[in-house]
C-alpha positions as a Markdown table, in Angstrom:
| # | Residue | x | y | z |
|---|---|---|---|---|
| 1 | Unk | 24.8 | -51.5 | 25.0 |
| 2 | Unk | 25.7 | -50.2 | 28.4 |
| 3 | Unk | 29.0 | -49.0 | 29.7 |
| 4 | Unk | 30.0 | -52.2 | 31.4 |
| 5 | Unk | 29.6 | -54.2 | 28.3 |
| 6 | Unk | 31.7 | -51.7 | 26.3 |
| 7 | Unk | 34.5 | -51.8 | 28.9 |
| 8 | Unk | 34.4 | -55.6 | 28.9 |
| 9 | Unk | 34.5 | -55.7 | 25.1 |
| 10 | Unk | 37.5 | -53.4 | 24.9 |
| 11 | Unk | 39.6 | -55.2 | 27.6 |
| 12 | Unk | 39.0 | -58.7 | 26.4 |
| 13 | Unk | 42.1 | -60.6 | 25.2 |
| 14 | Unk | 40.4 | -62.7 | 22.6 |
| 15 | Unk | 41.3 | -61.9 | 18.9 |
| 16 | Unk | 38.7 | -60.2 | 16.9 |
| 17 | Unk | 38.1 | -60.3 | 13.2 |
| 18 | Unk | 36.6 | -57.3 | 11.3 |
| 19 | Unk | 34.5 | -57.3 | 8.1 |
| 20 | Unk | 37.5 | -57.6 | 5.8 |
| 21 | Unk | 38.9 | -60.6 | 7.6 |
| 22 | Unk | 41.8 | -58.8 | 9.5 |
| 23 | Unk | 42.3 | -60.2 | 13.0 |
| 24 | Unk | 43.3 | -58.0 | 15.9 |
| 25 | Unk | 43.6 | -58.5 | 19.7 |
| 26 | Unk | 41.2 | -55.5 | 20.4 |
| 27 | Unk | 38.6 | -53.9 | 18.3 |
| 28 | Unk | 39.6 | -50.4 | 19.5 |
| 29 | Unk | 43.4 | -50.6 | 20.4 |
| 30 | Unk | 46.0 | -51.1 | 17.7 |
| 31 | Unk | 48.7 | -53.8 | 17.9 |
| 32 | Unk | 51.4 | -53.2 | 20.5 |
| 33 | Unk | 54.2 | -52.4 | 17.9 |
| 34 | Unk | 51.9 | -50.0 | 16.0 |
| 35 | Unk | 51.1 | -48.4 | 19.3 |
| 36 | Unk | 54.8 | -47.9 | 20.2 |
| 37 | Unk | 55.8 | -46.6 | 16.7 |
| 38 | Unk | 52.7 | -44.4 | 16.6 |
| 39 | Unk | 53.5 | -43.0 | 20.1 |
| 40 | Unk | 57.1 | -42.2 | 19.1 |
| 41 | Unk | 56.1 | -40.6 | 15.8 |
| 42 | Unk | 53.5 | -38.6 | 17.6 |
| 43 | Unk | 56.0 | -37.4 | 20.2 |
| 44 | Unk | 58.5 | -36.4 | 17.4 |
| 45 | Unk | 55.7 | -34.5 | 15.6 |
| 46 | Unk | 54.6 | -32.8 | 18.8 |
| 47 | Unk | 58.2 | -31.9 | 19.6 |
| 48 | Unk | 58.8 | -30.5 | 16.1 |
| 49 | Unk | 55.5 | -28.5 | 16.4 |
| 50 | Unk | 56.6 | -27.2 | 19.8 |
| 51 | Unk | 60.1 | -26.4 | 18.7 |
| 52 | Unk | 59.3 | -24.8 | 15.3 |
| 53 | Unk | 55.6 | -24.2 | 14.8 |
| 54 | Unk | 54.8 | -22.8 | 18.3 |
| 55 | Unk | 57.2 | -19.8 | 18.1 |
| 56 | Unk | 55.9 | -18.9 | 14.6 |
| 57 | Unk | 52.3 | -19.3 | 15.8 |
| 58 | Unk | 53.1 | -17.3 | 19.0 |
| 59 | Unk | 54.8 | -14.6 | 16.9 |
| 60 | Unk | 51.8 | -14.5 | 14.6 |
| 61 | Unk | 49.4 | -14.3 | 17.5 |
| 62 | Unk | 51.5 | -11.5 | 19.1 |
| 63 | Unk | 51.5 | -9.6 | 15.9 |
| 64 | Unk | 47.8 | -10.1 | 15.5 |
| 65 | Unk | 47.3 | -8.9 | 19.1 |
| 66 | Unk | 49.4 | -5.8 | 18.4 |
| 67 | Unk | 47.5 | -5.1 | 15.2 |
| 68 | Unk | 44.2 | -5.5 | 17.0 |
| 69 | Unk | 45.4 | -3.3 | 19.9 |
| 70 | Unk | 46.6 | -0.7 | 17.3 |
| 71 | Unk | 43.2 | -0.9 | 15.6 |
| 72 | Unk | 41.5 | -0.4 | 19.0 |
| 73 | Unk | 43.7 | 2.6 | 19.8 |
| 74 | Unk | 43.0 | 4.1 | 16.3 |
| 75 | Unk | 39.3 | 3.5 | 16.8 |
| 76 | Unk | 39.5 | 5.2 | 20.2 |
| 77 | Unk | 41.3 | 8.1 | 18.7 |
| 78 | Unk | 38.9 | 8.2 | 15.8 |
| 79 | Unk | 36.0 | 8.1 | 18.3 |
| 80 | Unk | 37.5 | 11.0 | 20.3 |
| 81 | Unk | 38.0 | 13.0 | 17.1 |
| 82 | Unk | 34.5 | 12.2 | 15.9 |
| 83 | Unk | 33.1 | 13.2 | 19.3 |
| 84 | Unk | 35.0 | 16.5 | 19.2 |
| 85 | Unk | 33.9 | 17.1 | 15.6 |
| 86 | Unk | 30.3 | 16.3 | 16.6 |
| 87 | Unk | 30.6 | 18.8 | 19.5 |
| 88 | Unk | 32.0 | 21.4 | 17.1 |
| 89 | Unk | 29.1 | 20.6 | 14.7 |
| 90 | Unk | 26.6 | 20.9 | 17.5 |
| 91 | Unk | 28.2 | 24.2 | 18.5 |
| 92 | Unk | 28.2 | 25.3 | 14.8 |
| 93 | Unk | 24.6 | 24.2 | 14.5 |
| 94 | Unk | 23.7 | 26.6 | 17.4 |
| 95 | Unk | 25.7 | 29.2 | 15.7 |
| 96 | Unk | 24.0 | 28.4 | 12.4 |
| 97 | Unk | 20.6 | 29.1 | 14.0 |
| 98 | Unk | 21.8 | 32.5 | 15.3 |
| 99 | Unk | 23.5 | 33.2 | 12.0 |
| 100 | Unk | 20.3 | 32.2 | 10.1 |
| 101 | Unk | 18.3 | 34.6 | 12.3 |
| 102 | Unk | 20.8 | 37.4 | 11.8 |
| 103 | Unk | 20.8 | 36.8 | 8.0 |
| 104 | Unk | 17.0 | 36.7 | 7.9 |
| 105 | Unk | 16.9 | 40.0 | 9.9 |
| 106 | Unk | 19.4 | 41.5 | 7.5 |
| 107 | Unk | 17.4 | 40.3 | 4.5 |
| 108 | Unk | 14.1 | 41.7 | 6.0 |
| 109 | Unk | 15.8 | 45.0 | 6.6 |
| 110 | Unk | 17.2 | 45.1 | 3.1 |
| 111 | Unk | 13.8 | 44.1 | 1.7 |
| 112 | Unk | 12.1 | 46.9 | 3.6 |
| 113 | Unk | 14.8 | 49.3 | 2.5 |
| 114 | Unk | 14.3 | 48.2 | -1.1 |
| 115 | Unk | 10.6 | 48.5 | -0.8 |
| 116 | Unk | 10.9 | 52.0 | 0.7 |
| 117 | Unk | 13.4 | 53.0 | -2.0 |
| 118 | Unk | 11.1 | 51.5 | -4.7 |
| 119 | Unk | 8.1 | 53.4 | -3.3 |
| 120 | Unk | 10.1 | 56.7 | -3.3 |
| 121 | Unk | 11.4 | 55.9 | -6.8 |
| 122 | Unk | 7.9 | 55.1 | -8.0 |
| 123 | Unk | 6.6 | 58.3 | -6.5 |
| 124 | Unk | 9.4 | 60.3 | -8.2 |
| 125 | Unk | 8.8 | 58.5 | -11.5 |
| 126 | Unk | 5.0 | 59.1 | -11.1 |
| 127 | Unk | 5.6 | 62.8 | -10.4 |
| 128 | Unk | 8.0 | 63.1 | -13.4 |
| 129 | Unk | 5.4 | 61.2 | -15.5 |
| 130 | Unk | 2.6 | 63.5 | -14.3 |
| 131 | Unk | 4.7 | 66.6 | -15.0 |
| 132 | Unk | 5.6 | 65.3 | -18.5 |
| 133 | Unk | 2.0 | 64.4 | -19.2 |
| 134 | Unk | 0.9 | 67.9 | -18.0 |
| 135 | Unk | 3.5 | 69.5 | -20.2 |
| 136 | Unk | 2.4 | 67.4 | -23.1 |
| 137 | Unk | -1.2 | 68.3 | -22.4 |
| 138 | Unk | -0.3 | 72.0 | -22.2 |
| 139 | Unk | 1.7 | 71.8 | -25.4 |
| 140 | Unk | -1.1 | 70.0 | -27.1 |
| 141 | Unk | -3.6 | 72.5 | -25.7 |
| 142 | Unk | -1.4 | 75.4 | -27.0 |
| 143 | Unk | -1.0 | 73.7 | -30.4 |
| 144 | Unk | -4.8 | 73.1 | -30.6 |
| 145 | Unk | -5.4 | 76.7 | -29.6 |
| 146 | Unk | -3.0 | 77.9 | -32.2 |
| 147 | Unk | -4.5 | 75.6 | -34.8 |
| 148 | Unk | -7.9 | 76.7 | -33.8 |
| 149 | Unk | -6.9 | 80.4 | -34.0 |
| 150 | Unk | -5.3 | 79.8 | -37.4 |
| 151 | Unk | -8.5 | 78.0 | -38.6 |
| 152 | Unk | -10.7 | 80.8 | -37.1 |
| 153 | Unk | -8.5 | 83.4 | -38.8 |
| 154 | Unk | -8.6 | 81.5 | -42.1 |
| 155 | Unk | -12.3 | 81.1 | -41.8 |
| 156 | Unk | -12.7 | 84.7 | -40.7 |
| 157 | Unk | -10.7 | 85.9 | -43.7 |
| 158 | Unk | -12.7 | 83.8 | -46.0 |
| 159 | Unk | -15.9 | 85.0 | -44.4 |
| 160 | Unk | -14.6 | 88.6 | -44.6 |
| 161 | Unk | -13.6 | 88.2 | -48.2 |
| 162 | Unk | -17.0 | 86.8 | -49.0 |
| 163 | Unk | -18.7 | 89.5 | -47.0 |
| 164 | Unk | -16.7 | 92.2 | -48.5 |
| 165 | Unk | -17.0 | 90.8 | -52.0 |
| 166 | Unk | -20.7 | 90.5 | -51.6 |
| 167 | Unk | -21.2 | 93.9 | -50.0 |
| 168 | Unk | -18.9 | 95.9 | -52.3 |
| 169 | Unk | -20.0 | 97.1 | -55.7 |
| 170 | Unk | -17.6 | 97.8 | -58.5 |
| 171 | Unk | -17.3 | 101.5 | -57.8 |
| 172 | Unk | -16.5 | 101.1 | -54.1 |
| 173 | Unk | -14.0 | 98.4 | -55.0 |
| 174 | Unk | -12.3 | 100.8 | -57.5 |
| 175 | Unk | -12.1 | 103.5 | -54.8 |
| 176 | Unk | -10.5 | 101.1 | -52.3 |
| 177 | Unk | -7.9 | 100.0 | -54.9 |
| 178 | Unk | -6.9 | 103.6 | -55.7 |
| 179 | Unk | -6.7 | 104.5 | -52.0 |
| 180 | Unk | -4.5 | 101.6 | -51.4 |
| 181 | Unk | -2.2 | 102.5 | -54.3 |
| 182 | Unk | -1.9 | 106.0 | -53.0 |
| 183 | Unk | -1.0 | 104.7 | -49.5 |
| 184 | Unk | 1.7 | 102.5 | -50.9 |
| 185 | Unk | 3.0 | 105.2 | -53.2 |
| 186 | Unk | 3.1 | 107.7 | -50.3 |
| 187 | Unk | 5.0 | 105.4 | -48.0 |
| 188 | Unk | 7.5 | 104.5 | -50.6 |
């Protein structure tokens, strides 16, 4: 269908009957009384909406606008705060690099000092250990020399006793005993 046939169909005054058997003057427009009552009812509804619903809707929209504006202002403030904090963090990051270098330099200096102190302490302990070992060696040497002298003296006495006992006869032995007794008697 084209536009002209639709306009002709709508404006035609002949009654039409729909599929349920209801007859109307126009297939699109309602009857004249329905049109009047519907128009009056619509005007009353529109007036009531304008009088009562419109102020409430306007108030709600204004409140929403204020809330959105407040959120936008808060967001702008938050953004400014975040940017200032970010600048502070960037500044601190630069300070952190310098601080890290300073701390590393201090740590290196402390490590070198500890190594130097450790080396000195190790040298001192080594010197003490060497002195103690040398003292122990000297003590052990003296002990061994004393033990060796004692052993030599013991062996010498044994050897002398054996040599004297083998070289003396009974008569010489008797003379020695009597000489000894006289010496002891004279000194008493």
